[in-house]
N, C-alpha and C positions, 0 to 999 in steps of 0.2 A: 561521770553518770550521764544519763540522757540530759539533751540540750545544754551540752559544756558551755557554748558561748553565751547563752543566755544566762546562766547560772553565775559566771563570772561577772556578768555585767551588774546583776543583782547584789551581788555580794560587794562590788565596788559602790553601789549607790548606798548601800548600808552602813558604809565606812567602816566596814569590818576588815579591810587589807592589812592593817598592821596585825591585828591580833590572828589573823589566818597566816600572814609569814611568819609569825614565831613560830607557831604552832607547827606549820609545813616545814619547817627548818628542823624542828626537833623529830618529826616523823620520817623526815628523808634521812636524816643521821641515823635513826634506828635503824632503817632498811639498810643502809650501808654497812652497819656494825654486823648486823645478822648476817648478810650476804658474805663479808670479809670473814666472819665466826665460821661459817657453814664450809667455806671452800679456799681457795687462794687468796692471799691477801693482794696478789698483783690483778687490777682487773683486765690485764690483756689476756689472763690466762683463766678468769673466773667470769664467766657470762654473765650472771645475775649479778654481781658487783659492778661490772662494766655498765649496765644498763642502770643501776641505782645510781652511781657516780654522775651518767649521764643527764639522769632525771635532776638530780641534786642541781648540776651546773644550768640546767635550763631554767630553773627557777632561782637562780642567783644565789646559790648558797656559797658563801666565801671557800676558798680553797684550804685554808686553814681549818676550817671546820669540818670539811670531807677528809682532810689526812688524819685530824685527831677521831674523827668516827673509825677511821681503818685502823691506826694505833692502838685505840680502845680494845679491839678484839684481837689483834696480835699480841698485846700485852697481857691479855687473860682478865682484863677490868670489866669486861662487859657482862651486863646482867643474862642470865640463863632464859630469852624471850621463847614463848610458846606462839605459833601462829594458829588463830582460831577464826572460822568464818562463822558470823550468826546471818540469820535469815528471818524476816518477817513482813508482816502489813502495817502499813502507815496509814493514816486517814484515807477512806473511800477505798482501802481494800488495796493501794499502791505497794507492789512489792519491791521490798528494799534487801541490799546484800551488803553486810557492813563485815570489813576485814579488819581483825585486830591483831596486835603482836602484844603479849602481857607476861608480866612474870608472877601475876595472880589470876588465875582462871575464875575462881569464884566471884573475886571482886568486879572483873571486867563482865562476867556474866549478869550479875545482880545489877549493873548499872545500865547495861544495856537493855536488860528487860524491864528495867524502872524506865528508862526514855522511851520505850515502846507502849507501855501502859498509859503515862502521863498524857500520850499524844492521841490516846483513843485507838491505838494500834495494838498489834500482837504479836509477839516473837515467836516463831514456829521453830520446827525440828530443821535441821541440816536437811538440804534438800526439799524442803517446803517450797521453794520458790525459784532456787537456782537453775531449775529447767525452764525457766522463762528467759535466761541469757545465755549466751556463748561467751566461754571462756577463749579470749583473743589476745593477740598482739595487737597493739595500735602504735603506728607511728606516725608522726606528724611533722608536715613541712609547711612552711610558709608560702604563701601564691608567690612570691617572688622565685622558689625554685623552677618553676616554669609553668605552661598552661596546662589546662584539664589533660589534654590528649598526650601531652609528653610525659606528666608523672604517671598517667595510666598505663603508658607501655613501659617505662621503667619499671612499674611495679610487679606487672605482668612478669617479666623477664626475671624478677628477683625472686619470683615464687609466692606473690601476696595473692589473697582471695578476692579483695574488693578495695575500692576506693569512693571515698565521699568527699567531694569540694564544694566548701560553701566560701561564706565572704571572710571566714576566719582563716583558712588555707585548706591544706589537703591532709585527708584524713586515710592513712592507708591501714587494712586489716589483714591480718595472716593467722595462721594456725599458732596457738600458744607455744606449741614445742619449737616453730621456727622462726621466733622473733628475732634471735640472736642472729641467724643465718640471713633473713630476710633483710633486716636492719643495716648488714654490713654489705651487704650486696647492693642495696639502694645508696651505700654512701659513695660508691663506685661511679654511678650514673648521675646521681643528684647533689653530691655532697652531703656534709653532716644533718641530721636531721635535728629538728627542735627537740622534739621529745619521742621515746621508744618504751614502752611497759604494756605490761600485762592488764588487761582491764575485764570488766563482765558486761558485755554488749548486750542491751536489751534485745529480744528478737520482733516484738509487736509494743512498740512504746504506746501508752495510752495518753491521750492528750489530756490535759487539764485545762477546762476553761472556764472553772467556777474557783474565783478571787479566796472565798473562804477556805475552800479545801485547800489552794495553794499555799496560803499563808500558814494553816497548819502543818502542812507537811514540810515546808522550809524550816520552819520552828524546830521540827523534829531531827532535821537533817544537819541542822547548825548544831543542835545540842549533842548529836552524835559526834560531829567532828571535832568538836570542842574536848571531847574526852580524850585524854592523852595515850590511852591504849589504842584506839581507834585509828587505823590507816587509812582506809577510803570507806566511800558510802555510794553505792550506786542505786539508781530506781529505775523502774521500767516506766517513764512517763516523758510527755514532753509538755512545754508550759506553751498554752497559746500565746501569739503575740499580743494580745489585748490583755491578757493577764500578767505578763511582763511588764507592760507599760504600767500597771496599777501598782505593781509590788515597790 
């Protein structure tokens, strides 16, 4: 979501790390199982699975958990998950894109709609807010990978479209269909990245400087992320430094 580093810091301060980690392991395992079931169970022959395993490793998911998720798909024990995207508006009209994997479409849709309604928001139709985002590949390298100019040059040569360097690291963006290709090319010049995944990138994030709005929005996002069927939540906003300090 927008303001990725700020959001991580807020979650940490709220003491949600253990709960988040358990949920994250489950969500990443589900993505691995789905990717393995849809294609080859060998990550080297299945780009989606390769990226899913990479993301799991970057979040310290144990190897045995990753292997078990793949074997679940190969053994035919995996549930039939359907990938669904929900879109809506949170407090003060902030646009949110919610991606889910579910074995019960009615349950998930009902839950997500309820979360939006209780927060004072509104769940819209597919396409109602996604036009405010770009579907892109995001590849992240730590600052130790090189200075901004070095990373920028490597990214251009690899076929990336944009690079954003901040205090957290280097964020490289490319076309969604080129993520595996660009990620592989970057490994040759910069080594293995920390993460490589598809995201919804806000085109023009709205800055939130009002504490009450921020609190309501954070509560909605946390509620959505706590749902077992929800994989990711992305919003077109950025929190002001003043608000971050108060949360």
